[in-house]
C-alpha positions as CSV (number, residue, x, y, z in Angstrom):
1,M,0.0,-0.2,0.0
2,N,2.7,2.2,1.0
3,R,4.4,1.4,-2.3
4,I,1.3,2.5,-4.4
5,G,1.1,5.7,-2.5
6,L,4.9,6.3,-3.3
7,I,4.3,5.7,-6.9
8,V,1.2,8.0,-7.3
9,A,3.1,10.7,-5.3
10,S,6.1,10.4,-7.5
11,A,3.9,10.4,-10.5
12,L,2.2,13.6,-9.5
13,L,5.4,15.2,-8.6
14,A,6.7,14.2,-12.3
15,L,3.8,15.6,-13.8
16,M,3.8,19.0,-11.8
17,L,7.6,19.3,-12.8
18,G,7.1,18.3,-16.3
19,S,4.2,21.0,-16.7
20,S,6.5,23.7,-15.0
21,T,8.9,23.2,-18.0
22,L,6.2,23.9,-20.7
23,F,4.5,27.1,-21.6
24,V,2.6,28.4,-24.6
25,V,3.6,31.8,-26.6
26,D,0.6,33.3,-28.3
27,Q,1.0,35.0,-31.7
28,R,0.2,38.3,-30.2
29,Q,2.7,38.1,-27.4
30,L,6.5,37.5,-26.9
31,A,8.1,35.7,-24.0
32,V,11.2,36.5,-21.9
33,V,13.1,33.7,-19.9
34,Y,14.8,34.6,-16.9
35,A,17.4,32.6,-15.3
36,L,18.0,33.5,-11.7
37,G,16.9,37.1,-12.5
38,E,18.8,37.7,-15.7
39,I,17.3,37.6,-19.2
40,K,18.2,34.3,-20.8
41,E,16.0,34.4,-23.9
42,V,13.4,36.4,-25.8
43,I,11.1,34.1,-27.9
44,N,9.1,35.9,-30.5
45,E,7.8,32.7,-32.4
46,P,4.4,31.4,-31.1
47,G,4.0,27.7,-30.1
48,L,4.7,25.1,-27.3
49,K,8.1,26.0,-25.8
50,F,10.4,24.3,-22.9
51,K,12.3,25.9,-20.0
52,L,14.1,24.7,-16.7
53,P,11.5,24.6,-13.8
54,P,11.4,27.3,-11.4
55,P,13.2,28.8,-9.7
56,L,15.9,28.1,-12.0
57,Q,14.1,29.8,-14.9
58,N,10.5,32.0,-15.2
59,V,8.8,33.4,-17.9
60,V,7.3,36.8,-18.5
61,V,5.0,37.5,-21.3
62,L,4.7,40.8,-23.1
63,D,2.3,42.1,-25.7
64,K,3.7,42.8,-29.0
65,R,0.9,44.3,-30.6
66,V,0.8,48.1,-31.3
67,Q,-0.3,50.1,-28.3
68,T,-2.1,53.5,-28.0
69,L,-0.9,56.2,-25.6
70,D,-3.3,59.1,-25.2
71,S,-2.4,62.4,-23.8
72,P,-3.2,62.0,-20.1
73,E,-4.0,65.7,-19.5
74,T,-4.5,68.9,-21.3
75,R,-2.0,71.3,-20.6
76,P,-2.0,74.9,-22.5
77,I,1.0,75.3,-25.0
78,F,1.9,78.7,-26.1
79,T,2.4,79.5,-29.9
80,A,4.6,82.0,-31.3
81,E,2.0,84.6,-31.2
82,K,1.8,84.0,-27.4
83,K,-1.7,82.2,-27.6
84,S,-2.7,79.5,-25.3
85,L,-3.8,76.2,-27.2
86,V,-4.8,72.7,-25.6
87,I,-3.5,69.9,-27.7
88,D,-5.0,66.3,-27.5
89,W,-2.6,63.8,-29.0
90,L,-2.3,60.1,-29.4
91,V,1.0,57.9,-30.0
92,K,0.9,54.5,-31.4
93,W,3.8,52.3,-30.3
94,R,5.1,48.8,-29.8
95,I,7.9,46.9,-28.3
96,A,11.0,46.7,-30.6
97,E,13.6,45.6,-28.1
98,P,12.3,43.5,-25.3
99,R,15.5,43.5,-23.3
100,Q,15.8,47.1,-23.3
101,F,12.3,47.5,-22.7
102,I,12.4,45.4,-19.5
103,R,15.7,46.8,-18.3
104,N,14.2,50.5,-18.4
105,N,10.2,49.8,-17.6
106,G,10.2,46.7,-16.0
107,T,7.3,44.2,-17.2
108,D,4.5,46.6,-16.6
109,M,3.5,48.7,-19.5
110,R,2.1,51.2,-17.5
111,N,5.4,52.2,-16.4
112,L,6.3,53.0,-19.9
113,E,3.3,55.0,-20.5
114,T,4.2,57.2,-17.5
115,R,7.6,57.8,-18.5
116,L,6.8,58.6,-22.2
117,S,4.0,60.9,-21.7
118,P,6.3,63.8,-20.5
119,V,8.5,63.1,-23.7
120,V,5.6,63.5,-26.0
121,Q,4.2,66.6,-24.4
122,A,7.7,68.1,-24.4
123,A,8.1,67.4,-28.2
124,F,4.8,68.9,-28.9
125,N,5.6,72.0,-26.6
126,E,8.7,72.7,-28.7
127,E,7.0,72.1,-32.2
128,I,3.8,74.3,-31.1
129,T,6.0,77.3,-29.9
130,K,7.6,77.6,-33.4
131,R,4.3,78.1,-35.2
132,T,1.2,80.3,-35.3
133,V,-2.2,79.2,-34.3
134,R,-3.3,79.3,-38.0
135,G,-0.4,77.0,-38.8
136,V,-1.3,74.6,-36.1
137,L,-4.8,74.4,-37.0
138,A,-4.6,74.0,-40.7
139,A,-1.3,74.9,-42.6
140,E,1.2,73.0,-40.7
141,R,-0.8,70.5,-38.7
142,D,0.8,67.4,-40.6
143,K,4.3,68.8,-40.2
144,V,3.9,69.1,-36.6
145,M,3.1,65.5,-36.2
146,Q,6.0,64.5,-38.6
147,D,8.4,66.4,-36.6
148,V,7.2,65.2,-33.2
149,R,7.3,61.6,-34.8
150,K,10.9,62.2,-35.8
151,R,11.9,63.4,-32.5
152,L,10.3,60.6,-30.5
153,T,11.9,58.0,-32.9
154,E,15.3,58.9,-31.7
155,E,14.2,59.1,-27.9
156,S,12.1,56.0,-28.0
157,K,15.3,53.7,-28.6
158,A,16.1,54.3,-25.0
159,F,12.8,52.7,-24.0
160,G,13.2,49.7,-26.4
161,I,10.1,50.6,-28.3
162,E,9.2,51.7,-31.9
163,I,7.1,54.7,-32.5
164,V,4.5,53.6,-35.2
165,D,2.3,56.9,-35.6
166,V,1.7,60.3,-33.8
167,R,-1.8,62.1,-34.5
168,I,-3.2,65.2,-33.0
169,K,-6.8,64.5,-32.0
170,R,-8.1,68.1,-31.1
171,V,-6.6,71.6,-31.0
172,D,-8.6,74.2,-29.1
173,F,-8.1,77.4,-27.0
174,V,-8.2,77.3,-23.2
175,A,-11.5,77.5,-21.6
176,D,-11.1,80.9,-20.2
177,I,-10.4,82.6,-23.6
178,T,-12.6,80.6,-25.7
179,E,-15.6,82.6,-24.9
180,S,-13.9,85.6,-25.8
181,V,-12.8,84.2,-29.0
182,Y,-16.5,83.4,-29.9
183,R,-17.5,86.8,-29.2
184,R,-14.9,88.4,-31.1
185,M,-15.8,86.2,-34.2
186,E,-19.4,87.0,-33.7
187,S,-18.7,90.8,-33.6
188,E,-16.6,90.5,-36.8
189,R,-19.2,88.4,-38.5
190,K,-21.9,91.1,-37.5
191,Q,-19.8,93.8,-38.8
192,V,-19.3,92.1,-42.3
193,A,-23.1,91.4,-42.4
194,N,-23.9,95.0,-41.5
195,E,-21.6,96.1,-44.3
196,L,-23.2,93.9,-46.9
197,R,-26.7,95.1,-45.7
198,S,-25.5,98.7,-46.1
199,Q,-24.0,97.9,-49.5
200,G,-27.2,96.0,-50.7
201,A,-29.3,99.0,-49.6
202,A,-27.2,101.7,-51.4
203,D,-27.4,99.3,-54.6
204,A,-31.3,98.9,-54.0
205,E,-31.7,102.7,-53.9
206,K,-29.5,103.2,-56.9
207,I,-31.5,100.6,-58.8
208,R,-34.7,102.3,-57.7
209,A,-33.5,105.7,-58.5
210,D,-32.4,104.7,-61.9
211,A,-35.7,102.9,-62.5
212,D,-37.7,106.1,-61.5
213,K,-35.6,108.1,-63.8
214,Q,-36.3,105.7,-66.6
215,R,-39.8,105.7,-65.9
216,E,-40.0,109.7,-66.1
217,V,-38.1,109.6,-69.3
218,I,-40.6,107.1,-70.7
219,I,-43.5,108.8,-69.6
220,A,-42.3,112.3,-70.7
221,E,-41.4,110.8,-74.3
222,A,-45.0,109.0,-74.4
223,Y,-46.5,112.4,-73.5
224,R,-44.6,114.2,-76.1
225,D,-45.6,111.7,-79.0
226,A,-49.2,111.6,-77.8
227,Q,-49.4,115.4,-77.8
228,K,-47.7,115.6,-81.2
229,V,-50.1,113.0,-82.7
230,K,-52.8,114.9,-80.8
231,G,-51.5,118.1,-82.4
232,E,-51.7,116.6,-85.9
233,G,-55.1,115.2,-85.5
234,D,-56.2,118.6,-84.3
235,A,-54.7,120.1,-87.2
236,K,-56.3,117.8,-89.7
237,A,-59.6,118.3,-87.9
238,S,-59.4,122.0,-88.0
239,A,-58.6,121.9,-91.9
240,L,-61.7,119.5,-92.3
241,Y,-63.7,122.0,-90.3
242,A,-62.6,124.9,-92.3
243,D,-63.2,123.3,-95.6
244,A,-66.5,122.0,-94.4
245,F,-67.6,125.5,-93.1
246,G,-66.2,127.3,-96.1
247,R,-68.5,125.4,-98.3
248,D,-71.8,126.4,-96.3
249,P,-71.2,129.3,-93.7
250,S,-74.8,129.1,-92.5
251,F,-74.2,125.4,-91.6
252,A,-71.1,126.4,-89.9
253,K,-73.0,129.1,-87.9
254,F,-75.7,126.5,-86.9
255,Y,-73.0,124.1,-86.1
256,R,-71.1,126.5,-83.8
257,S,-74.4,127.4,-82.0
258,L,-74.9,123.6,-81.1
259,E,-71.4,123.6,-79.7
260,A,-72.0,126.7,-77.7
261,Y,-75.2,125.1,-76.3
262,R,-73.3,121.9,-75.6
263,T,-70.7,123.4,-73.7
264,T,-73.1,125.9,-71.8
265,F,-75.6,123.2,-70.7
266,R,-73.9,120.2,-69.5
267,S,-76.3,119.0,-66.9
268,R,-80.0,119.7,-66.2
269,G,-79.3,121.6,-63.3
270,D,-77.4,124.3,-65.1
271,V,-79.1,127.6,-64.9
272,M,-78.2,130.8,-67.2
273,V,-79.6,134.2,-66.5
274,V,-79.4,136.3,-70.0
275,D,-81.0,139.4,-71.3
276,P,-84.3,138.4,-73.3
277,A,-83.1,140.9,-75.9
278,S,-80.1,138.4,-76.5
279,V,-81.9,136.6,-79.4
280,E,-78.8,136.1,-81.4
281,F,-77.5,133.4,-79.1
282,F,-80.7,131.4,-79.0
283,G,-81.3,131.9,-82.6
284,A,-80.4,128.3,-83.5
285,M,-83.3,127.2,-81.0
286,R,-85.9,129.2,-82.9
287,G,-87.0,127.3,-86.0
288,N,-87.7,130.5,-87.9
289,G,-84.3,132.2,-87.1
290,A,-82.6,128.9,-87.7
291,A,-84.4,128.6,-91.0
292,A,-84.1,132.3,-91.9
293,A,-80.4,132.2,-91.4
294,P,-79.8,129.7,-94.4
295,A,-82.2,131.3,-96.5
296,A,-80.6,134.8,-96.2
297,G,-77.3,132.9,-97.0
298,R,-78.7,131.6,-100.3
299,K,-79.9,135.0,-101.4
């Protein structure tokens, strides 16, 4: 019985010892093998690997994928114009030299991020202070990121990492001057709008005055042409009247009397006070007088 227990215990011990010598490396990871606190081997290839049992050798696994470092805080940066800007950035990095990485940062990646953030912030400070607000916002934005990445590429070698990319996520003014900037922009836009309205009103008055002038000219020319046509018509009518009246003077006298009556008695309420002896004016109303006049003319 004691022999069986000894065999089982030996088997379990052998199994535990054997399992401690095996480890698996994932394709997204790299393994660092320690031997009594010293880095013995760095394994980048995935698969089942062997090592000596602890405490002779230990294994630490690191993520070899691309990591992202975001700006931990938003500190104002002064431009060449002494304007304060807040820059939000991110840095893409990955482990390039595992031995160097572990010597400088240990096995915790948060140590690297704590040490790398001030370096990135200092690089942005140096590049932003060389440029104006307009350059940082638009014209030289890509150049800023390229220059920061170039500087970090050199400094990152001490950390055992590779800088993959550097990006500016947001550029803004600090909170205490943002409102004043917006008010100034609003005032400038209002000024431009007022100038456009004034210019539009002036152009409208000019167009309106020109239209009134053209209207007066057109009306005057039309009145002139109408009076000319009317004058020509009156002249022709007068010539026809003169010719007709010359042929029969008594008829002309009779027609003139009718015209005088028409002008005098325009409505039924008109009243005329005349001398009864004035028979000449009413001669055409008297049949005998009207008939006598043509007769006298014929004699």
